[in-house]
VMD Tcl script that draws the C-alpha trace (Angstrom):
set ca {
  {172.08 80.97 -141.96}
  {175.39 82.00 -142.29}
  {178.07 80.63 -140.19}
  {178.72 84.02 -137.53}
  {175.03 83.52 -136.88}
  {174.68 79.65 -136.80}
  {177.59 79.92 -133.75}
  {175.54 83.08 -132.11}
  {172.55 80.35 -131.68}
  {174.87 77.85 -130.66}
  {176.11 80.49 -127.38}
  {173.14 80.71 -126.66}
  {172.69 77.19 -126.27}
  {175.63 76.84 -124.26}
  {174.97 79.86 -122.54}
  {171.75 77.84 -121.45}
  {173.25 74.39 -121.03}
  {176.05 75.72 -118.37}
  {178.37 75.46 -120.12}
  {181.75 77.15 -118.54}
  {185.73 77.75 -118.64}
  {187.63 74.07 -117.98}
  {185.05 72.03 -119.04}
  {185.52 69.62 -121.99}
  {183.13 69.40 -125.01}
  {182.81 66.74 -127.54}
  {180.81 67.12 -131.00}
  {179.99 64.17 -132.29}
  {179.26 63.84 -136.44}
  {179.12 61.62 -138.64}
  {180.39 61.52 -142.48}
  {179.82 64.51 -144.32}
  {176.83 65.52 -142.28}
  {176.55 68.37 -139.56}
  {180.63 69.86 -140.18}
  {179.17 73.49 -140.26}
  {177.21 72.34 -136.47}
  {180.67 71.43 -135.02}
  {182.35 74.53 -136.62}
  {179.94 76.71 -134.91}
  {179.38 74.80 -131.58}
  {183.56 74.75 -131.94}
  {183.64 78.07 -131.75}
  {180.87 79.08 -129.16}
  {182.53 76.60 -126.81}
  {185.76 78.33 -127.02}
  {184.40 81.83 -126.81}
  {183.19 80.26 -122.77}
  {186.97 78.74 -122.32}
  {185.14 74.82 -122.74}
  {187.99 72.37 -123.99}
  {186.66 71.92 -127.43}
  {186.72 68.00 -129.38}
  {185.43 67.34 -132.65}
  {184.38 63.11 -132.84}
  {183.65 63.18 -136.39}
  {183.16 59.09 -137.35}
  {182.78 57.36 -140.68}
  {179.99 57.57 -143.21}
  {177.64 54.44 -142.77}
  {175.63 53.34 -145.46}
  {171.73 54.54 -145.76}
  {169.19 52.32 -143.72}
  {166.16 51.32 -145.78}
  {163.71 52.60 -142.51}
  {164.41 54.84 -139.43}
  {165.99 51.96 -137.08}
  {166.62 53.85 -133.63}
  {168.99 52.75 -131.10}
  {171.59 52.00 -133.91}
  {174.55 53.61 -134.11}
  {177.63 53.63 -135.36}
  {179.46 53.31 -131.82}
  {178.09 50.10 -131.33}
  {181.95 48.83 -132.96}
  {183.73 51.55 -131.64}
  {184.23 51.08 -127.36}
  {187.07 53.20 -127.28}
  {185.17 55.82 -128.91}
  {182.29 55.64 -126.24}
  {185.15 55.66 -123.13}
  {186.07 59.18 -124.81}
  {182.60 59.98 -124.83}
  {181.99 59.03 -121.25}
  {185.08 60.68 -119.69}
  {183.40 64.77 -121.29}
  {181.51 66.62 -119.40}
  {178.83 67.05 -122.02}
  {178.23 65.44 -125.66}
  {176.39 67.14 -128.52}
  {175.13 64.73 -130.72}
  {174.80 65.68 -134.22}
  {173.89 62.06 -135.47}
  {171.47 61.03 -133.03}
  {172.50 58.93 -130.25}
  {168.93 58.01 -128.92}
  {167.81 54.94 -127.70}
  {171.19 53.49 -128.05}
  {173.05 51.12 -125.76}
  {176.02 53.83 -125.86}
  {174.00 56.63 -124.82}
  {172.78 55.42 -121.99}
  {176.58 53.77 -121.33}
  {177.62 57.85 -121.94}
  {174.58 59.16 -119.74}
  {175.42 56.23 -117.10}
  {179.20 57.81 -116.74}
  {177.32 61.39 -115.84}
  {177.98 63.09 -119.28}
  {175.19 65.29 -120.40}
  {173.96 65.16 -123.92}
  {172.50 67.43 -125.97}
  {170.56 66.43 -129.35}
  {170.91 68.51 -132.45}
  {170.38 67.56 -135.75}
  {167.45 69.62 -137.19}
  {168.16 72.67 -139.46}
  {169.75 75.64 -138.39}
  {166.48 77.96 -138.97}
  {164.59 75.81 -136.66}
  {167.21 76.32 -134.42}
  {167.27 79.88 -134.26}
  {162.92 80.39 -134.00}
  {163.26 77.69 -131.44}
  {165.87 78.69 -128.77}
  {165.44 77.82 -125.16}
  {164.28 79.70 -122.98}
  {163.86 79.98 -118.76}
  {160.03 79.86 -119.27}
  {159.96 77.12 -121.25}
  {161.66 75.55 -118.79}
  {159.61 76.50 -115.86}
  {156.39 75.37 -117.77}
  {158.36 71.87 -118.37}
  {159.43 71.38 -115.61}
  {156.07 72.17 -113.69}
  {154.44 69.54 -116.40}
  {157.15 67.51 -115.35}
  {156.72 67.70 -111.36}
  {152.96 66.91 -112.08}
  {153.05 64.18 -114.78}
  {155.61 62.48 -112.00}
  {152.96 62.02 -109.06}
  {150.15 60.71 -111.40}
  {148.84 57.10 -111.43}
  {146.30 57.54 -113.87}
  {146.55 59.18 -117.21}
  {143.46 59.34 -120.04}
  {143.50 60.59 -123.45}
  {140.20 61.46 -124.83}
  {138.65 63.06 -128.51}
  {135.78 63.98 -130.13}
  {137.52 61.48 -133.00}
  {136.76 57.97 -130.41}
  {140.15 57.78 -128.75}
  {138.98 56.88 -125.16}
  {143.19 55.19 -123.63}
  {144.37 54.50 -119.77}
  {147.70 54.53 -118.92}
  {148.43 52.48 -115.52}
  {151.54 55.62 -114.10}
  {153.62 53.52 -111.48}
  {156.54 52.00 -113.33}
  {158.25 54.52 -115.53}
  {159.89 58.21 -114.39}
  {158.72 61.65 -116.02}
  {160.64 63.34 -118.20}
  {161.19 66.95 -119.49}
  {162.65 68.04 -122.84}
  {163.26 71.68 -122.43}
  {166.37 72.28 -124.86}
  {169.14 72.65 -123.08}
  {171.03 70.26 -120.15}
  {173.13 71.11 -117.52}
  {172.31 68.03 -115.03}
  {174.96 65.51 -115.43}
  {173.99 62.00 -117.11}
  {170.93 64.08 -118.39}
  {169.94 64.05 -121.81}
  {168.35 66.78 -123.86}
  {166.75 67.47 -127.59}
  {167.38 71.21 -129.51}
  {164.13 71.99 -130.28}
  {161.94 70.64 -127.65}
  {159.40 71.21 -125.17}
  {157.06 68.27 -123.78}
  {156.85 65.80 -120.90}
  {156.52 62.17 -121.24}
  {156.39 58.99 -119.55}
  {155.33 55.20 -120.40}
  {152.39 53.76 -119.36}
  {152.84 50.34 -116.90}
  {153.81 47.17 -119.51}
  {150.92 45.73 -119.02}
  {148.87 48.81 -118.17}
  {147.59 50.75 -121.43}
  {144.33 49.70 -122.78}
  {141.71 51.60 -124.98}
  {141.35 53.37 -128.29}
  {143.26 56.00 -130.09}
  {141.93 57.34 -132.84}
  {144.73 58.91 -135.05}
  {142.62 61.79 -136.89}
  {143.16 64.05 -139.52}
  {145.74 66.66 -139.49}
  {147.69 64.56 -136.59}
  {151.20 63.52 -138.10}
  {153.19 60.55 -138.61}
  {156.72 60.54 -137.72}
  {159.14 59.45 -139.28}
  {156.97 59.08 -141.99}
  {156.69 63.38 -141.70}
  {153.09 63.38 -142.60}
  {149.69 64.39 -142.09}
  {146.89 61.51 -141.37}
  {144.76 61.87 -144.27}
  {141.85 59.32 -143.18}
  {141.24 58.10 -139.74}
  {143.67 55.10 -138.44}
  {142.12 53.17 -135.31}
  {144.45 51.49 -133.28}
  {143.09 49.15 -130.36}
  {145.40 48.80 -127.61}
  {145.20 45.75 -124.56}
  {147.39 45.82 -121.71}
  {150.03 47.78 -122.77}
  {150.21 45.98 -126.25}
  {148.54 47.20 -129.79}
  {146.56 44.34 -130.90}
  {144.73 46.07 -133.97}
  {145.16 48.54 -136.35}
  {142.47 49.81 -138.65}
  {141.70 52.02 -141.22}
  {142.11 53.25 -144.86}
  {145.77 54.06 -146.77}
  {147.47 55.43 -144.01}
  {146.69 52.69 -141.53}
  {148.12 51.01 -144.28}
  {151.11 52.78 -144.43}
  {151.69 51.90 -141.26}
  {151.14 48.39 -140.58}
  {153.17 47.82 -143.50}
  {156.38 50.12 -142.19}
  {156.00 48.40 -139.02}
  {155.99 45.01 -140.79}
  {159.32 45.69 -142.59}
  {160.47 45.80 -139.41}
  {159.84 41.72 -138.83}
  {159.82 42.69 -134.77}
  {156.58 41.74 -132.63}
  {157.57 43.87 -130.02}
  {157.06 46.87 -132.27}
  {153.28 46.79 -131.65}
  {154.40 47.28 -127.82}
  {153.06 50.77 -126.28}
  {156.02 53.47 -125.81}
  {156.21 57.09 -124.81}
  {152.99 59.32 -124.08}
  {153.08 63.12 -123.29}
  {151.94 66.72 -124.62}
  {153.81 69.56 -126.29}
  {154.72 73.07 -124.55}
  {155.86 75.00 -126.76}
  {154.62 78.02 -128.26}
  {157.23 78.79 -130.75}
  {156.76 75.19 -132.53}
  {153.81 75.51 -135.56}
  {152.32 72.58 -136.54}
  {151.67 73.58 -139.60}
  {155.30 73.53 -140.82}
  {154.92 69.94 -142.35}
  {153.00 70.94 -145.66}
  {155.24 70.27 -148.53}
  {157.25 72.74 -149.09}
  {156.98 73.88 -145.69}
  {158.95 70.98 -143.66}
  {162.33 72.25 -143.68}
  {163.83 68.90 -143.66}
  {165.58 67.11 -139.84}
  {163.56 64.43 -138.08}
  {159.86 66.41 -137.05}
  {160.95 67.57 -133.24}
  {159.20 70.90 -134.15}
  {155.90 68.78 -134.61}
  {156.60 66.94 -131.18}
  {156.66 69.85 -129.36}
  {153.97 72.14 -130.63}
  {151.60 73.46 -127.82}
  {148.86 71.23 -126.49}
  {149.40 68.09 -128.93}
  {149.02 65.27 -127.38}
  {151.33 62.63 -128.22}
  {151.97 58.70 -128.25}
  {154.52 56.49 -129.54}
  {154.78 52.94 -130.24}
  {157.44 50.54 -129.49}
  {160.49 50.68 -127.40}
  {160.58 51.97 -124.65}
  {164.22 51.46 -123.07}
  {164.17 55.76 -123.19}
  {162.48 55.01 -119.94}
  {164.55 52.28 -118.70}
  {161.89 49.86 -120.30}
  {162.79 46.12 -121.68}
  {161.55 46.76 -124.93}
  {164.41 47.97 -127.40}
  {162.58 47.44 -130.76}
  {164.49 49.22 -133.35}
  {160.87 50.27 -134.48}
  {159.39 53.36 -133.60}
  {156.63 55.83 -134.51}
  {155.74 59.29 -132.80}
  {152.39 60.41 -133.64}
  {151.53 64.12 -132.41}
  {147.46 64.16 -131.78}
  {145.59 67.76 -131.88}
  {141.98 68.47 -130.37}
  {142.61 65.66 -127.48}
  {142.17 66.26 -123.64}
  {144.89 64.59 -121.96}
  {143.98 63.82 -117.79}
  {146.11 62.71 -115.08}
  {143.67 61.60 -111.87}
  {140.98 63.30 -113.31}
  {142.96 66.50 -113.33}
  {142.62 67.90 -116.93}
  {146.41 68.58 -118.37}
  {145.17 69.26 -122.01}
  {141.70 69.75 -122.92}
  {140.20 69.59 -126.69}
  {143.80 70.62 -127.44}
  {144.21 73.73 -125.05}
  {146.78 73.76 -122.05}
  {144.35 73.80 -119.19}
  {146.75 74.29 -116.34}
  {147.74 78.24 -115.17}
  {151.28 77.12 -114.43}
  {151.64 75.51 -117.86}
  {149.76 78.23 -120.08}
  {152.01 80.28 -122.17}
  {152.72 83.95 -123.20}
  {151.96 84.72 -127.01}
  {152.84 87.70 -128.19}
}
mol new
graphics top color blue
foreach p $ca { graphics top sphere $p radius 0.5 }
foreach p [lrange $ca 0 end-1] q [lrange $ca 1 end] { graphics top cylinder $p $q radius 0.2 }
display resetview
């Protein structure tokens, strides 16, 4: 994608995020990464009359694992203060789960994360229709007390929902203090800290993130009172256990967020070798009708677990019920108001 086209999709994004004349926007990058993103956002914001700034952090050595919540801002309190003074932060390094992001949001700065490849951003532009679907789902989720997930492969797990809010992601943000991720299109919450019980069977064709691979043989998780007590299976189960053990943090066995995907423009098959365009797999998290559970940190929801050990696992063919009412049934969206129009 040429820089002119990239600027045009960033302009669409900023309009969807309510950017207007006089607002102060900061684009955050690190080292030599995504400098073209900064150029495109800067040009787009200037066309809307916003006051545009680019904050470029020094490069950091690559981490051995995807350690969420650890950022270069941790040692730069003056930079955090500058970001807290902005109306909007465009995060091109991934601050999610970090204390720094939480402090910036608490100050009223809205945040948009954009780290996926430009061609994915272009194909999964935010739309009014996507936002309406996701917000409808979020309203239903916010009122529910119990979530149950089942599958033909043996999943049967219950999440008690009395503690954490429903979070909506529709790929743009126009409200003070709100975070979103472009691209996205899903809704999620977290179970009570001691309120998740049952069995989850991750089946062939489900996706392991951040490994960015399809599961080849089943992985069976046993969950008791919000904690994983057993992981069984073949090679893929061994891979997951070895990855988690590498953090040397038992809190990685906690249950994190859970929800379902609503973006009809996200493609399940894009994780095939040679198809995956890079980034961190937001397309896989968002594809229409997936049910995704996560392990590790829940501080994004306001919980106490801030471990750096985090996996997201989108699953196909599941059914998800809120207070016994189906939201997703056998991998299909079951509520009319959440159903997308396909071309």
